C-alpha positions as CSV (number, residue, x, y, z in Angstrom):
1,M,-19.5,86.1,230.2
2,A,-17.5,83.8,232.8
3,R,-20.5,84.6,235.2
4,L,-22.8,83.1,232.4
5,I,-20.7,80.1,231.9
6,A,-20.4,79.5,235.7
7,L,-24.0,79.9,236.2
8,F,-24.6,77.4,233.5
9,I,-22.4,74.8,235.1
10,V,-24.0,75.5,238.6
11,F,-27.5,75.1,236.7
12,L,-26.6,71.6,235.3
13,A,-25.2,70.4,238.3
14,A,-28.1,71.4,240.4
15,L,-30.6,69.8,237.8
16,V,-28.7,66.6,237.8
17,T,-28.6,66.4,241.5
18,A,-31.5,68.2,243.2
19,A,-34.4,67.5,240.6
20,P,-36.7,64.6,241.6
21,L,-36.5,61.9,238.8
22,G,-40.0,62.7,237.7
23,T,-39.1,66.3,236.8
24,R,-35.7,65.7,235.3
25,A,-37.5,64.4,232.0
26,G,-38.6,68.0,231.1
27,L,-34.9,69.2,231.4
28,G,-34.0,67.8,227.9
29,S,-31.5,65.1,226.9
30,I,-28.0,64.8,227.4
31,K,-27.6,66.1,223.8
32,C,-29.9,69.0,224.6
33,N,-27.8,70.0,227.5
34,I,-24.7,69.7,225.8
35,D,-25.9,71.8,223.2
36,R,-26.9,74.4,226.0
37,F,-23.4,74.3,227.2
38,K,-21.8,74.7,223.7
39,I,-23.8,77.8,222.9
40,V,-22.8,79.3,226.3
41,T,-19.0,78.7,225.7
42,S,-19.1,79.6,222.0
43,L,-20.8,83.0,222.9
44,A,-17.9,83.6,225.2
45,A,-15.4,82.8,222.5
46,T,-17.3,84.9,220.1
47,N,-17.3,87.7,222.6
48,A,-13.5,87.4,223.2
49,A,-13.0,87.3,219.3
50,V,-14.8,90.5,219.0
51,K,-12.8,92.3,221.4
52,Q,-9.6,91.6,219.6
53,I,-10.7,93.5,216.6
54,D,-8.9,96.8,215.8
55,T,-11.1,99.7,216.4
56,S,-8.9,102.4,215.4
57,S,-11.3,103.2,212.5
58,S,-14.5,105.0,213.8
59,D,-16.6,102.8,211.3
60,T,-15.1,99.7,212.6
61,A,-15.4,100.9,216.1
62,A,-19.1,101.6,215.8
63,A,-19.7,98.0,214.1
64,V,-17.9,96.4,216.8
65,G,-19.9,98.3,219.5
66,T,-22.9,96.9,217.8
67,A,-21.7,93.6,217.6
68,Q,-21.1,93.7,221.3
69,T,-24.5,94.9,221.9
70,G,-26.1,92.0,219.8
71,L,-23.8,89.6,221.8
72,S,-24.9,91.1,225.2
73,S,-28.5,90.8,224.3
74,A,-28.0,87.0,223.0
75,A,-26.4,86.4,226.4
76,D,-29.3,88.0,228.4
77,G,-31.9,85.8,226.4
78,I,-29.5,82.7,227.5
79,K,-29.7,84.0,231.1
80,T,-33.7,84.2,231.0
81,I,-33.8,80.9,229.4
82,A,-31.6,79.3,232.0
83,L,-33.6,80.8,234.8
84,N,-36.8,79.5,233.2
85,I,-35.4,76.1,233.2
86,I,-34.2,76.1,236.7
87,T,-37.4,77.4,238.2
88,G,-39.3,74.6,236.1
89,Q,-40.8,76.8,233.5
90,S,-40.7,76.3,229.9
91,P,-38.0,78.3,228.0
92,S,-39.4,81.7,227.0
93,A,-40.3,82.2,223.6
94,A,-39.2,85.8,223.7
95,A,-35.9,85.1,225.3
96,R,-35.2,82.6,222.3
97,T,-36.3,85.4,219.8
98,Q,-33.9,87.6,221.8
99,V,-30.9,85.4,221.4
100,Q,-31.5,84.9,217.8
101,N,-32.0,88.6,217.1
102,G,-29.0,89.4,219.2
103,L,-26.8,86.8,217.3
104,N,-28.2,88.2,213.9
105,D,-27.5,91.7,214.9
106,A,-23.8,90.7,215.5
107,Q,-23.6,89.1,212.4
108,T,-24.8,91.9,210.5
109,A,-22.5,94.2,212.3
110,L,-19.6,92.1,211.7
111,T,-20.4,91.6,207.8
112,G,-20.3,95.5,207.5
113,I,-16.8,95.8,208.6
114,N,-14.7,96.6,205.5
115,D,-11.4,97.7,207.3
116,S,-8.5,95.8,205.8
117,T,-6.4,96.3,208.9
118,A,-8.8,94.5,210.7
119,G,-9.5,91.8,208.3
120,A,-8.0,88.8,210.0
121,T,-9.5,89.6,213.4
122,V,-13.0,90.1,211.8
123,A,-12.8,86.8,210.0
124,A,-12.0,85.1,213.2
125,A,-14.8,86.7,215.0
126,Q,-17.1,85.9,212.1
127,S,-16.2,82.2,212.2
128,K,-16.7,82.0,216.2
129,L,-20.2,83.9,215.5
130,A,-21.0,81.1,212.9
131,A,-20.2,78.3,215.4
132,T,-22.5,80.1,218.0
133,I,-25.3,80.5,215.6
134,Q,-24.9,76.8,214.6
135,D,-25.0,75.9,218.5
136,G,-28.2,77.9,218.9
137,D,-29.5,76.0,216.0
138,D,-28.6,72.8,217.6
139,V,-30.5,73.9,220.7
140,V,-33.6,74.5,218.9
141,A,-33.3,71.2,217.2
142,D,-32.5,69.1,220.1
143,C,-34.4,70.6,223.1
């Protein structure tokens, strides 16, 4: 996930300094780019929070694995979108759907955890995920 954040920072720097003025207009507003940065950072925070969940219960471990798979899929979708933008293409609709589906899969998995010993860490992960989903909604609205 740290690589994704580093990639996004390099991406933003490259856009600001290397793009001719005429092509900068298609890159989105400052608000759009802040939203893009926020989803990358909140996704990393969500991933870290999910890793803190106690997986001693097999049911919880399975749900955590599903949540991590969803978060990984969302990260892959974000990487594809970033590559599209870097190469001057429109963000892929399929990649946007991949991000949305990955976040929804993670949300469903975390919602299904009923292990009382993991309650606090699950709630923390759900809170981080809710922020990530909101950041994704902001990208869609502002970009």
